[in-house]
Structure formats: C-alpha cells, structure tokens
C-alpha positions as CSV (number, residue, x, y, z in Angstrom):
1,X,255.1,29.4,-42.7
2,X,257.2,32.4,-43.5
3,X,254.2,34.7,-43.1
4,X,253.5,33.3,-39.7
5,X,257.1,34.0,-38.5
6,X,256.9,37.5,-40.1
7,X,253.6,38.2,-38.3
8,X,254.9,36.9,-35.0
9,X,257.9,39.2,-35.3
10,X,255.8,42.2,-36.1
11,X,253.3,41.5,-33.2
12,X,256.2,41.2,-30.8
13,X,257.6,44.5,-31.9
14,X,254.2,46.0,-31.6
15,X,253.8,44.7,-28.0
16,X,257.3,46.0,-27.1
17,X,256.3,49.6,-28.1
18,X,253.1,49.6,-26.1
19,X,253.3,51.6,-22.9
20,X,251.9,50.1,-19.7
21,X,250.8,52.3,-16.9
22,X,253.4,52.7,-14.2
23,X,252.3,51.2,-10.9
24,X,252.5,53.3,-7.8
25,X,255.8,52.9,-6.0
26,X,255.4,51.1,-2.7
27,X,257.5,52.2,0.2
28,X,260.3,49.8,1.1
29,X,259.5,48.1,4.5
30,X,262.3,46.4,6.3
31,X,260.6,43.3,7.6
32,X,263.7,41.7,9.0
33,X,263.6,40.8,12.7
34,X,265.5,43.4,14.7
35,X,267.1,40.8,16.9
36,X,268.4,38.8,13.8
37,X,269.7,42.1,12.4
38,X,271.5,43.0,15.6
39,X,273.0,39.5,16.0
40,X,274.1,39.5,12.4
41,X,275.8,42.9,12.8
42,X,277.6,41.6,15.9
43,X,278.8,38.5,14.1
44,X,280.0,40.5,11.1
45,X,281.9,42.9,13.4
46,X,283.6,40.1,15.3
47,X,284.5,38.3,12.0
48,X,286.1,41.5,10.6
49,X,288.0,42.1,13.9
50,X,289.4,38.6,13.7
51,X,290.4,39.2,10.0
52,X,288.2,36.3,8.8
53,X,286.4,36.2,5.5
54,X,282.9,34.8,5.3
55,X,284.3,31.8,3.6
56,X,286.8,31.2,6.4
57,X,284.1,31.6,9.0
58,X,281.8,29.2,7.2
59,X,284.4,26.6,6.7
60,X,285.5,26.6,10.4
61,X,281.8,26.6,11.6
62,X,280.9,23.9,9.1
63,X,278.0,25.9,7.6
64,X,277.6,27.4,4.1
65,X,279.0,30.7,3.1
66,X,275.6,31.9,1.8
67,X,274.2,31.1,5.3
68,X,276.9,33.3,6.9
69,X,276.0,36.1,4.5
70,X,272.2,35.7,5.3
71,X,272.9,35.7,9.0
72,X,275.1,38.8,8.8
73,X,272.4,40.6,6.8
74,X,269.7,39.7,9.2
75,X,267.7,37.9,6.6
76,X,268.1,34.5,8.3
77,X,267.0,33.3,11.7
78,X,269.8,30.9,12.6
79,X,269.4,28.0,14.9
80,X,270.9,27.8,18.3
81,X,273.4,25.2,17.1
82,X,274.5,27.5,14.3
83,X,275.0,30.4,16.7
84,X,277.0,28.2,19.0
85,X,279.2,27.0,16.1
86,X,279.8,30.7,15.0
87,X,280.5,31.8,18.6
88,X,283.1,29.0,19.0
89,X,284.9,30.0,15.9
90,X,284.8,33.7,16.8
91,X,286.0,32.7,20.3
92,X,283.2,34.4,22.2
93,X,280.5,33.1,24.4
94,X,276.9,32.8,23.1
95,X,275.9,35.6,25.5
96,X,278.4,38.0,23.9
97,X,276.6,37.6,20.6
98,X,273.5,39.0,22.2
99,X,275.2,41.4,24.7
100,X,274.8,44.6,22.8
101,X,271.1,44.0,22.1
102,X,268.7,46.2,24.0
103,X,265.5,45.8,21.9
104,X,262.0,45.6,23.3
105,X,260.4,43.0,21.1
106,X,256.7,43.5,21.0
107,X,254.7,40.3,20.3
108,X,251.8,40.6,18.0
109,X,248.4,40.1,19.6
110,X,247.0,36.8,18.8
111,X,243.3,36.0,18.8
112,X,242.8,32.9,20.8
113,X,239.7,30.8,20.6
114,X,238.3,28.6,23.3
115,X,239.5,25.0,23.2
116,X,237.2,22.5,21.5
117,X,235.6,20.0,23.7
118,X,235.9,16.4,22.7
119,X,232.6,14.4,22.5
C-alpha cells in the first residue's frame, strides 16, 4: 500500500514537470450586443449621477445586484419589464435609456427554406 502511494506521488510530480505545447493565442472578440452595451452604459451613468450603488438600484427595482452588474456591463439582455423598473427608479422615461443610441444593427442573413406542405 505504501509503495502505491509513493508511486502515485512520483508520477504526479513527473506529470507536473512535463511541458505541454502552448496553444496559439486567440484574439479576444467582444460578442456583446452593441445595443445592450450602450443601454448598460447609460444605466450606469444615470445610477452614478444619482449617487446610487448597484445594491441600492437593485433593491429599489426589485432585481438582483448581479443582474444590475450584468446589465451595466452589457453581458445581459434585460427584459422590457426590467428596463421599465430601472427607468422608474432612475426617474427617466424608457425612451431616455435608448436616446443616446445611434447604432445601425445589421441582422444576419438567414437561409429560409420553403414551407412544408401538409399531406
């Protein structure tokens, strides 16, 4: 039994010293939706102007603090109801959250197939 533990220890150390080839570094691609990023920046700006913490905003809007963080970072696509709740707490209209946005959103081409006929 002792020899098995000893051998396991040595084999672990041997594996730790082996060098693995370094993979090519992939460029970082920001896949966040530009509209979500812009709305998130606007919400963060309004929150800071009103001297609210993320926790204060989340409590008043009745959503989680992590959700507020994700919205502000543009990693979340909030629902309309969430945006309305945030706009109410920030004392702005829903349109004001989108007012500074001037992004041309290009839809990806979809390959459509002909509808199937029922027999």
